C-alpha positions in Angstrom: 57.5 71.9 88.7 56.1 71.3 85.2 58.4 69.4 82.7 58.5 72.4 80.3 60.1 74.4 83.1 62.5 71.7 84.2 63.8 70.8 80.7 65.8 74.0 80.1 67.8 73.3 83.3 68.5 69.6 82.9 72.1 70.1 81.8 73.0 72.4 84.6 75.1 71.3 87.6 73.4 69.0 90.1 73.4 71.4 93.1 70.8 71.2 95.8 69.0 74.5 96.5 69.6 74.1 100.2 73.4 73.8 99.5 73.2 77.0 97.5 71.3 78.8 100.3 73.8 77.7 102.9 76.8 78.8 100.8 75.3 82.2 100.1 74.3 82.7 103.7 77.9 81.8 104.7 79.3 84.2 102.1 77.0 86.9 103.5 78.3 86.3 107.0 82.0 86.3 105.9 81.4 89.5 103.8 79.9 91.1 107.0 83.1 90.1 108.9 85.3 91.7 106.1 83.2 94.9 106.3 83.5 94.9 110.2 87.3 94.5 110.0 87.4 97.3 107.5 85.4 99.7 109.6 87.3 98.9 112.8 90.8 99.2 111.2 89.9 102.4 109.2 87.9 104.2 111.9 90.2 107.2 111.8 90.0 107.6 108.1 87.1 109.0 105.9 84.9 106.0 104.9 82.4 106.1 102.1 79.0 105.2 103.4 78.4 102.6 100.7 81.8 100.9 100.8 81.2 98.5 103.7 77.9 97.5 102.0 79.7 96.9 98.8 82.2 94.5 100.5 79.3 92.4 101.8 77.4 92.3 98.5 80.7 91.6 96.6 81.3 88.5 98.7 77.8 87.1 98.0 78.0 87.9 94.3 81.4 86.3 93.9 80.1 83.2 95.7 77.2 83.1 93.2 79.6 83.5 90.2 81.9 80.8 91.5 79.0 78.3 91.8 77.7 79.3 88.3 81.2 78.6 86.8 81.9 75.4 88.7 84.5 73.3 86.7 83.3 74.6 83.3 86.1 76.5 81.6 83.9 77.6 78.7 81.4 79.1 81.2 84.2 80.9 83.0 85.4 82.6 79.7 81.8 83.4 78.9 81.3 85.1 82.2 84.5 87.1 81.9 83.3 88.3 78.5 79.9 89.2 79.9 81.2 91.0 82.9 83.8 93.0 80.9 81.1 95.4 79.7 80.7 96.7 83.3 82.6 99.9 83.9 83.4 101.0 87.4 83.9 104.8 87.4 84.5 105.3 91.2 88.1 105.8 92.0 89.4 103.9 95.0 91.0 106.6 97.2 93.3 104.4 99.1 95.3 101.3 98.2 94.1 99.6 101.4 90.6 99.9 100.1 91.7 98.0 97.0 93.1 95.3 99.3 89.8 95.0 101.1 88.0 94.6 97.8 90.3 91.7 96.9 89.7 90.3 100.4 86.0 90.3 99.9 86.4 88.7 96.4 88.6 85.9 97.7 86.4 85.1 100.6 83.3 84.9 98.4 85.3 82.7 95.9 86.4 80.4 98.6 82.8 79.9 99.9 81.5 79.4 96.4 84.2 76.9 95.6 83.2 74.8 98.7 86.4 75.7 100.7 85.0 77.3 103.8 88.2 76.6 105.8 90.2 78.7 103.3 87.8 81.6 103.9 87.9 81.0 107.7 91.6 80.8 108.1 92.2 83.7 105.6 89.7 85.9 107.5 91.5 85.2 110.7 95.0 85.8 109.4 94.1 88.9 107.3 92.0 90.3 110.1 94.9 89.9 112.6 97.3 91.5 110.2 95.0 94.4 109.7 94.6 95.1 113.4 98.3 94.7 114.0 99.1 97.2 111.2 96.5 99.6 112.6 98.2 99.7 116.0 101.7 100.0 114.5 100.5 102.8 112.3 98.9 104.5 115.3 102.1 104.2 117.3 104.2 105.6 114.4 101.7 108.5 114.0 101.9 109.3 117.7 105.7 109.7 117.4 105.3 112.2 114.6 103.9 115.7 114.7 100.1 115.2 114.8 97.7 117.3 112.7 95.3 119.8 114.5 92.2 121.6 113.4 92.5 125.3 114.3 89.3 127.3 114.4 89.6 131.1 114.6 87.0 133.8 114.9 88.3 137.2 113.9 86.8 140.6 113.1 86.1 141.5 109.5 88.9 143.3 107.7 91.7 141.5 109.6 94.7 140.2 107.6 94.7 136.5 108.4 98.2 135.9 107.1 99.5 138.8 109.3 97.7 137.4 112.3 99.2 133.9 111.9 102.6 134.3 110.3 104.3 136.3 113.0 103.1 135.1 116.4 102.4 131.5 115.3 105.6 130.9 113.3 107.5 129.3 116.2 104.7 126.7 116.7 103.1 126.0 113.3 105.1 124.5 110.5 102.2 124.0 107.9 98.6 125.2 107.6 95.9 124.5 105.1 92.6 126.4 104.8 89.6 124.1 105.3 86.7 126.5 105.4 85.7 130.1 105.9 82.4 131.8 106.8 80.8 134.7 108.6 79.3 134.8 112.1 77.7 137.1 114.6 75.3 138.5 111.9 78.2 139.1 109.5 80.5 141.1 111.8 83.0 138.3 112.4 84.8 135.8 110.3 85.1 132.1 111.2 88.1 130.4 109.7 89.1 126.7 110.0 92.7 125.5 109.3 94.4 122.2 109.3 97.7 122.9 111.0 100.8 120.9 111.9 102.9 121.9 114.9 106.6 122.0 114.9 108.6 119.5 116.9 109.1 122.0 119.7 105.7 123.7 119.3 103.2 123.8 122.2 99.4 123.6 121.6 98.8 125.5 124.9 101.2 128.2 124.1 99.8 128.6 120.6 96.3 129.1 122.0 97.6 131.6 124.5 99.4 133.6 121.8 96.4 133.7 119.6 94.1 134.8 122.4 96.4 137.7 123.1 96.6 138.7 119.5 94.6 141.8 118.6 91.6 141.1 116.3 91.2 137.5 117.4 87.8 136.9 119.1 88.0 133.2 119.7 90.3 130.2 119.3 89.8 126.4 119.3 92.5 123.8 118.7 91.5 120.2 118.2 93.6 117.2 117.5 92.7 115.7 114.1 91.6 112.0 114.2 91.5 111.8 118.0 88.6 109.7 119.4 87.6 109.2 123.0 87.4 105.5 124.0 
């Protein structure tokens, strides 16, 4: 490299390019592991398509920032001031998502600070805790009344509240309208509800009651969040 290109960087930290490459590649791998843990432990929840990718890139970027700062306190304050102009307008919908953001940041920082064992042990412990909490949460949810998606096809002009309130009251404790649309060339109405059954309610009996109800042309009841292994 010509001297006039080397001279502006003579006061920088003496870090070999290969070392930087290895650290960033390791940060990429650890960021991918964080994203994998997130996707596996949150598979029954709505996941933004860009969030796992953000976790991976965040680990690499934090590793880069940590190497830029090094042991220079002045450089650290300069970077804080420079990055303070960034405004993130996307609201994190779940507090667990915030925890995974911090997870990716800490992993990237550990790699950038030349502490791969901190990142490795932390990844193992936090990953184990995430999977344990997922199974505990799934077990607790199984003991509670699960949510169902109820799809009804009824004739036009039918009073939906009248159809559902009377016959379904012994079985449904709550319902929320998700969508509504026409079918069969506009002669029928397709309505989708999220419903929660009472503790003594029976899904089979609910479907039988609705099938016998005048004006109901079709019924489908599906458990929300259930996935076949």
